[in-house]
C-alpha positions as CSV (number, residue, x, y, z in Angstrom):
1,M,-25.1,65.0,7.1
2,A,-22.0,66.6,5.7
3,I,-21.9,70.3,4.9
4,I,-20.7,71.0,1.4
5,S,-18.5,74.0,0.8
6,V,-17.0,75.3,-2.5
7,T,-13.8,77.2,-2.6
8,S,-14.1,80.7,-4.1
9,T,-10.7,81.0,-5.7
10,S,-10.7,82.0,-9.4
11,V,-7.8,79.7,-10.3
12,A,-6.6,76.3,-9.4
13,V,-3.0,76.5,-8.4
14,N,-2.6,72.8,-7.7
15,P,-5.4,71.0,-9.4
16,L,-7.0,67.8,-8.0
17,K,-9.5,67.0,-10.7
18,Q,-8.8,65.4,-14.1
19,S,-10.9,66.2,-17.2
20,Q,-14.0,64.5,-18.4
21,T,-12.2,63.4,-21.5
22,L,-9.7,61.4,-19.5
23,G,-12.6,59.6,-17.7
24,A,-14.5,58.8,-20.9
25,V,-11.3,57.4,-22.5
26,L,-10.6,55.3,-19.4
27,A,-14.1,53.8,-19.7
28,F,-13.8,53.1,-23.4
29,L,-10.5,51.2,-22.8
30,G,-12.5,48.5,-21.0
31,L,-14.1,47.4,-24.3
32,K,-12.5,45.0,-26.7
33,G,-11.6,46.2,-30.2
34,M,-12.0,49.8,-29.1
35,M,-10.3,52.9,-30.5
36,P,-11.1,56.0,-28.5
37,L,-11.2,59.1,-30.8
38,L,-11.0,62.6,-29.5
39,H,-12.5,65.3,-31.6
40,G,-10.2,68.2,-30.9
41,S,-6.6,69.3,-31.1
42,Q,-3.6,67.0,-30.8
43,G,-2.7,68.6,-27.5
44,C,-5.9,67.4,-25.9
45,T,-5.1,63.9,-27.0
46,A,-1.5,64.0,-26.0
47,L,-2.3,65.2,-22.4
48,T,-4.9,62.5,-21.9
49,K,-2.6,59.8,-23.2
50,A,0.3,61.0,-21.1
51,V,-1.7,60.7,-17.9
52,L,-2.9,57.2,-18.7
53,V,0.5,55.9,-19.8
54,Q,2.0,57.4,-16.7
55,H,-0.6,55.7,-14.5
56,F,-0.9,52.3,-16.1
57,R,2.7,52.0,-17.5
58,Q,1.5,50.4,-20.8
59,T,0.6,51.3,-24.3
60,I,-2.7,53.2,-24.6
61,P,-4.6,53.2,-28.0
62,L,-5.9,56.7,-28.6
63,S,-6.6,58.8,-31.8
64,S,-7.3,62.4,-32.6
65,T,-9.0,64.4,-35.3
66,A,-6.1,66.8,-34.9
67,M,-8.1,70.0,-35.4
68,T,-6.1,73.0,-36.6
69,E,-6.9,76.7,-36.3
70,V,-8.4,76.8,-39.8
71,A,-10.4,73.6,-39.2
72,T,-11.8,74.9,-36.0
73,I,-13.0,78.1,-37.6
74,L,-14.5,76.4,-40.7
75,G,-16.0,73.4,-38.8
76,G,-14.8,70.0,-37.9
77,E,-17.2,67.6,-39.7
78,E,-14.8,66.9,-42.6
79,R,-11.9,66.3,-40.2
80,L,-14.1,63.9,-38.1
81,E,-15.2,62.0,-41.2
82,Q,-11.7,61.6,-42.4
83,A,-10.5,60.4,-39.0
84,I,-13.2,57.7,-38.8
85,L,-12.6,56.4,-42.3
86,T,-8.8,56.3,-41.7
87,L,-9.3,54.4,-38.4
88,V,-11.5,51.9,-40.1
89,Q,-9.0,51.4,-42.9
90,R,-5.9,51.1,-40.8
91,S,-6.9,49.9,-37.3
92,K,-10.1,48.1,-38.1
93,P,-11.8,48.8,-34.7
94,E,-14.9,46.9,-33.6
95,I,-16.1,50.0,-31.7
96,I,-15.2,53.6,-31.8
97,G,-15.5,55.7,-28.7
98,L,-16.0,59.3,-29.9
99,C,-15.3,62.1,-27.3
100,S,-15.7,65.8,-27.7
101,T,-13.2,68.2,-26.2
102,G,-13.3,71.8,-24.9
103,L,-12.2,73.1,-28.3
104,V,-15.2,71.8,-30.3
105,E,-17.6,72.1,-27.5
106,T,-16.8,75.8,-27.2
107,R,-17.2,76.2,-31.0
108,G,-20.5,74.4,-30.8
109,D,-20.0,71.5,-33.2
110,D,-23.2,69.4,-33.4
111,M,-21.5,66.0,-32.9
112,G,-24.7,64.0,-33.1
113,R,-25.6,65.5,-36.5
114,F,-22.0,64.9,-37.7
115,V,-22.2,61.2,-36.9
116,K,-25.6,60.8,-38.5
117,E,-24.5,62.5,-41.7
118,I,-21.3,60.5,-41.9
119,R,-23.3,57.3,-41.5
120,H,-25.7,58.5,-44.3
121,R,-22.8,59.1,-46.7
122,H,-21.0,55.9,-45.7
123,P,-23.5,53.0,-45.3
124,E,-20.5,50.6,-45.1
125,L,-20.1,51.8,-41.6
126,D,-23.5,50.5,-40.5
127,Y,-21.8,47.5,-38.7
128,L,-19.6,49.8,-36.6
129,P,-20.8,51.1,-33.3
130,I,-19.8,54.7,-32.8
131,V,-20.4,55.7,-29.2
132,L,-20.6,59.4,-28.7
133,V,-20.1,61.2,-25.4
134,S,-19.9,64.9,-24.6
135,T,-16.8,65.5,-22.5
136,P,-15.9,69.2,-22.4
137,D,-12.9,69.7,-20.1
138,F,-14.0,73.1,-18.9
139,K,-16.6,71.4,-16.7
140,G,-17.1,68.1,-14.9
141,T,-14.4,65.7,-13.8
142,L,-12.9,62.3,-14.5
143,Q,-15.8,60.6,-12.7
144,D,-18.4,62.5,-14.8
145,G,-16.7,61.6,-18.1
146,F,-16.4,58.0,-17.1
147,A,-20.1,57.8,-16.0
148,G,-21.2,59.6,-19.2
149,A,-19.3,57.1,-21.4
150,V,-20.9,54.1,-19.6
151,E,-24.3,55.7,-20.0
152,S,-23.7,56.2,-23.8
153,I,-22.5,52.6,-24.1
154,V,-25.6,51.1,-22.5
155,R,-27.9,53.5,-24.3
156,E,-26.5,52.8,-27.8
157,I,-25.2,49.2,-28.1
158,P,-27.4,46.7,-26.1
159,Q,-30.3,45.2,-28.0
160,K,-33.5,43.8,-26.7
161,G,-33.5,40.0,-26.7
162,S,-36.4,37.6,-26.9
163,K,-37.5,35.5,-24.0
164,Q,-35.6,32.6,-25.4
165,D,-32.4,34.7,-25.3
166,A,-32.8,35.6,-21.6
167,C,-30.1,34.0,-19.5
168,A,-31.0,33.2,-15.9
169,T,-27.4,33.5,-14.8
170,Q,-26.3,36.5,-16.7
171,I,-26.0,39.8,-14.8
172,T,-24.6,43.2,-15.8
173,I,-21.9,44.8,-13.7
174,L,-21.5,48.6,-14.1
175,A,-18.1,49.4,-12.5
176,S,-17.3,53.0,-11.7
177,S,-14.0,54.9,-12.1
178,A,-13.3,54.1,-8.4
179,F,-12.3,50.5,-9.3
180,T,-8.9,49.5,-10.5
181,P,-8.3,46.6,-13.0
182,G,-7.3,44.5,-10.0
183,D,-10.6,45.4,-8.3
184,V,-12.6,44.4,-11.4
185,Q,-10.8,41.0,-11.6
186,E,-11.6,40.3,-8.0
187,I,-15.2,41.3,-8.5
188,K,-15.5,38.9,-11.5
189,E,-14.0,36.0,-9.5
190,I,-16.4,36.6,-6.7
191,I,-19.5,36.7,-9.0
192,T,-18.5,33.6,-11.0
193,S,-18.1,31.6,-7.8
194,F,-21.9,32.0,-7.4
195,G,-22.4,30.4,-10.8
196,L,-23.3,33.7,-12.3
197,V,-22.1,35.0,-15.7
198,P,-21.0,38.7,-15.3
199,I,-20.8,41.2,-18.2
200,V,-18.7,44.0,-16.9
201,V,-19.0,47.5,-18.4
202,P,-16.3,48.5,-18.6
203,D,-13.9,45.6,-18.0
204,L,-10.6,47.2,-17.3
205,S,-9.2,44.0,-16.0
206,G,-9.0,42.7,-19.6
207,S,-7.1,45.6,-21.1
208,L,-5.3,47.6,-18.4
209,D,-4.1,44.8,-16.1
210,G,-0.6,44.8,-17.5
211,H,0.0,41.7,-19.5
212,I,1.9,40.6,-22.7
213,E,-0.3,40.1,-25.7
214,D,0.3,37.3,-28.2
215,S,0.4,39.9,-31.0
216,S,0.5,43.7,-31.2
217,S,-2.6,45.6,-32.1
218,A,-3.5,49.3,-32.6
219,I,-6.8,48.7,-30.7
220,T,-7.7,47.2,-27.3
221,A,-7.1,43.4,-27.4
222,N,-9.3,42.5,-24.4
223,G,-12.3,43.7,-22.5
224,T,-16.0,43.4,-23.0
225,N,-16.7,42.7,-26.6
226,A,-19.5,44.1,-28.9
227,A,-21.4,40.8,-28.8
228,Q,-21.5,40.8,-25.0
229,L,-22.6,44.5,-25.0
230,R,-25.5,43.7,-27.4
231,S,-26.6,40.8,-25.1
232,I,-26.9,43.0,-22.0
233,G,-30.6,43.4,-22.7
234,S,-31.0,39.7,-21.8
235,S,-29.4,40.1,-18.3
236,V,-31.6,39.3,-15.3
237,F,-30.1,41.9,-13.0
238,T,-27.8,44.9,-12.9
239,L,-25.3,45.6,-10.1
240,A,-24.2,49.3,-10.2
241,L,-20.9,49.6,-8.3
242,G,-20.4,53.2,-7.3
243,D,-23.2,55.7,-7.1
244,S,-22.1,57.4,-10.3
245,M,-23.3,54.2,-12.2
246,R,-26.9,54.8,-11.0
247,G,-27.8,56.7,-14.2
248,A,-26.5,53.9,-16.4
249,A,-28.5,51.3,-14.4
250,Q,-31.6,53.4,-14.7
251,I,-31.2,53.5,-18.5
252,L,-31.0,49.7,-18.6
253,E,-34.1,49.5,-16.4
254,E,-36.0,51.8,-18.7
255,R,-34.9,50.1,-21.9
256,F,-35.1,46.5,-20.9
257,N,-37.0,46.4,-17.6
258,I,-33.9,45.0,-15.8
259,P,-34.0,45.5,-12.0
260,Y,-30.8,47.0,-10.4
261,E,-29.2,47.6,-7.1
262,V,-26.5,50.2,-6.3
263,F,-23.5,49.4,-4.1
264,G,-21.6,52.6,-3.0
265,E,-18.6,50.6,-1.8
266,L,-17.2,47.0,-1.8
267,T,-14.6,47.6,0.9
268,G,-15.2,46.9,4.5
269,L,-16.9,44.0,6.4
270,T,-20.5,45.3,6.2
271,A,-20.2,46.4,2.5
272,V,-18.8,43.0,1.4
273,D,-21.4,41.2,3.4
274,K,-24.2,43.0,1.6
275,F,-22.7,42.4,-1.8
276,L,-22.3,38.6,-1.2
277,Q,-25.8,38.4,0.2
278,A,-27.1,40.1,-3.0
279,L,-25.3,37.6,-5.1
280,A,-26.6,34.7,-3.1
281,D,-30.2,36.1,-3.5
282,I,-29.8,36.5,-7.2
283,S,-28.2,33.1,-7.8
284,G,-29.9,31.0,-5.2
285,V,-26.4,29.7,-4.2
286,S,-25.1,30.0,-0.6
287,V,-21.9,32.0,0.0
288,P,-18.9,29.7,-0.8
289,E,-16.9,28.5,2.1
290,K,-13.7,30.3,1.0
291,Y,-15.4,33.7,1.5
292,R,-16.8,32.6,4.8
293,R,-13.2,31.9,5.8
294,Q,-11.9,35.2,4.4
295,R,-14.6,36.9,6.4
296,R,-13.4,35.3,9.6
297,Q,-9.8,36.3,8.7
298,L,-10.9,39.9,8.2
299,Q,-12.8,40.0,11.5
300,Y,-9.7,38.8,13.3
301,M,-7.5,41.4,11.6
302,M,-9.9,44.2,12.4
303,L,-10.0,43.1,16.0
304,E,-6.3,42.5,16.3
305,N,-5.2,45.8,14.8
306,H,-8.0,48.2,15.6
307,F,-5.8,50.1,18.2
308,Y,-3.5,51.3,15.4
309,F,-6.5,53.1,13.8
310,G,-8.5,54.4,16.7
311,C,-8.7,58.2,16.9
312,K,-6.2,58.6,14.1
313,R,-6.9,61.7,11.9
314,V,-7.0,61.2,8.2
315,S,-7.4,63.8,5.4
316,L,-8.5,62.7,1.9
317,A,-8.7,64.3,-1.5
318,L,-10.4,62.0,-4.0
319,E,-13.2,61.7,-6.6
320,P,-16.7,61.4,-5.0
321,D,-17.2,57.6,-5.5
322,L,-13.7,56.7,-4.2
323,L,-14.0,59.3,-1.4
324,W,-17.3,57.7,-0.2
325,S,-15.8,54.2,-0.3
326,T,-12.6,55.1,1.6
327,V,-14.4,57.2,4.2
328,S,-16.8,54.4,4.9
329,F,-14.0,51.9,5.4
330,L,-11.9,54.2,7.6
331,R,-14.9,55.1,9.8
332,S,-15.6,51.4,10.4
333,L,-12.1,51.2,11.9
334,G,-12.6,54.2,14.3
335,V,-10.7,56.7,12.2
336,E,-11.5,60.4,12.5
337,I,-11.9,62.1,9.1
338,H,-9.9,65.3,9.7
339,S,-10.8,66.9,6.3
340,A,-12.2,65.7,2.9
341,V,-11.7,67.4,-0.5
342,T,-13.3,66.3,-3.7
343,T,-13.6,67.5,-7.3
344,T,-17.3,68.1,-8.0
345,R,-20.7,68.4,-6.3
346,F,-22.4,65.0,-6.1
347,P,-25.6,64.0,-4.3
348,L,-23.9,61.3,-2.3
349,L,-21.5,63.8,-0.6
350,E,-24.2,65.2,1.7
351,K,-24.8,61.7,3.1
352,L,-21.1,61.2,4.2
353,P,-20.9,60.6,8.0
354,I,-18.5,63.5,8.4
355,K,-18.8,67.2,9.3
356,S,-17.9,68.8,6.0
357,V,-16.7,68.2,2.4
358,T,-14.8,70.8,0.4
359,I,-15.0,71.0,-3.4
360,G,-11.6,72.3,-4.3
361,D,-8.1,71.5,-5.3
362,L,-4.9,70.2,-3.7
363,E,-4.0,73.7,-2.4
364,D,-7.2,73.6,-0.3
365,F,-6.3,70.1,0.7
366,E,-2.8,71.2,2.0
367,Q,-4.4,74.0,4.1
368,L,-7.1,71.7,5.6
369,A,-4.8,68.7,6.2
370,V,-2.6,70.4,8.8
371,G,-2.6,68.3,11.9
372,S,-3.5,65.0,10.2
373,D,-1.9,61.7,10.9
374,L,-2.3,60.5,7.3
375,L,-3.0,61.9,3.8
376,I,-4.8,59.9,1.1
377,T,-4.8,61.3,-2.4
378,N,-3.0,60.7,-5.8
379,S,0.7,61.0,-6.4
380,H,0.5,64.7,-6.7
381,G,0.1,64.8,-3.0
382,E,3.7,63.7,-2.4
383,A,5.0,67.3,-2.3
384,I,2.3,68.2,0.2
385,A,3.1,65.2,2.4
386,Q,6.8,66.3,2.4
387,R,6.0,69.9,3.4
388,L,3.6,68.9,6.1
389,K,5.7,65.9,7.2
390,I,2.7,63.6,7.1
391,P,2.8,60.1,5.5
392,L,0.9,59.7,2.2
393,Y,-1.2,56.8,1.1
394,R,-1.8,56.9,-2.7
395,Q,-5.3,56.4,-4.1
396,G,-7.0,57.7,-7.3
397,I,-5.5,58.8,-10.6
398,P,-2.6,59.4,-11.4
399,I,-0.3,57.2,-9.4
400,F,3.1,57.4,-11.1
401,D,5.6,56.8,-8.2
402,R,4.5,53.3,-7.3
403,L,4.8,50.1,-9.4
404,D,1.9,48.0,-10.8
405,Y,-0.9,50.1,-9.2
406,G,-3.3,48.7,-11.8
407,Q,-3.1,45.3,-10.0
408,F,-3.9,46.8,-6.6
409,T,-7.1,45.4,-5.1
410,K,-9.2,47.0,-2.3
411,V,-12.5,45.1,-2.8
412,G,-13.9,42.0,-1.2
413,Y,-12.6,40.6,2.1
414,R,-9.1,40.0,0.7
415,G,-8.9,43.5,-0.7
416,T,-10.2,45.0,2.5
417,M,-7.5,43.2,4.4
418,Q,-4.8,44.5,2.0
419,L,-6.0,48.0,2.5
420,L,-6.1,47.5,6.3
421,F,-2.5,46.3,6.3
422,D,-1.2,49.0,4.0
423,I,-2.7,51.9,6.0
424,G,-2.1,50.2,9.3
425,N,1.6,49.7,8.5
426,L,1.9,53.5,7.8
427,F,0.4,54.2,11.3
428,L,2.7,51.6,12.9
429,E,5.8,53.1,11.2
430,Q,4.9,56.5,12.5
431,E,4.5,55.2,16.1
432,I,7.9,53.5,15.8
433,K,9.5,56.8,14.6
434,V,8.0,58.6,17.6
435,K,9.3,56.1,20.1
436,H,12.8,56.4,18.8
């Protein structure tokens, strides 16, 4: 059981966490025909967009109600109504993801009432799902905003189907913020190989995987569409990938009586074994031969290269779900977790098989990481790595000094091997430098 400690500093000099708004927008971008709308100032939207463009290196659809000082004082309902009507007229979205910001949350705008009254005045909007999520940036983190958006999606859009609509092969996949578009693509390929039909919420592999579209569009061109979201009530099972998705899975169980299972990680031999066995149990199909071969390859690579990992000291600064997954993988290779920093208190943290976890920022991380053999955090850790003269392996958001990180895959047997090679090569490089 890990001991959780919280730093007592009154200001974050070198922040680790990202805002809830960023997490919610990221989740919404995994839906087709989506236009995320931030109710707040233009600055809030610009900052969120800058981080996402920097990380994914592609166009990000995002809109704002552009609240001014006067609008903030008088109330933002009229501004929100005008923004929705303008989006419908110009962009023609299939879904609008509506996020609050610190500005309107501090003022106390009743967003739920606003949406109801706007719908009452404009019945022509009845066809349009407007998914509202509260994302004040003065509390919570990217993971919280992402999870909150997914919970709002599964609470608002899915519809209860009849017994005739039930599909024996359709399952719902709730993928947390810990998974890249490349991860989601690999997960979909694994699931379909069992003859199952996955509906992924959100499906970042469709919209943020870095591809050229046939035509330009102001809204997301790919991802999970509205019809698929409505059919979720007919799924036979829910797989929640990441403990932050547990709440959304419970909502589906309460609404539609759909059983669920939570997988905290899909990286590492044991974790992937459990996932494939669950798919085999759900589908009644045995594990395909290609994954059996990949498993034997991973076993060989772990056996052949374990001496590069044994007793190495690694320090990590990641969001809780990603921290859990990475720590579990490293521990399976004999790595010692020197220190762990995360962004928010989360029930799963106490179950980590390490001595302690610090809820803090990158300044705390720099102090705790002294003496490590490897650092794992986002690109903002590069300066720390240079000062401490310790190699850095990049994980999380943002990563802006490496190419095509959206395609990176760390799940399944193949993804686990890739992660093993990437980290192992850093350890090997350090050994070579010491010898010379």
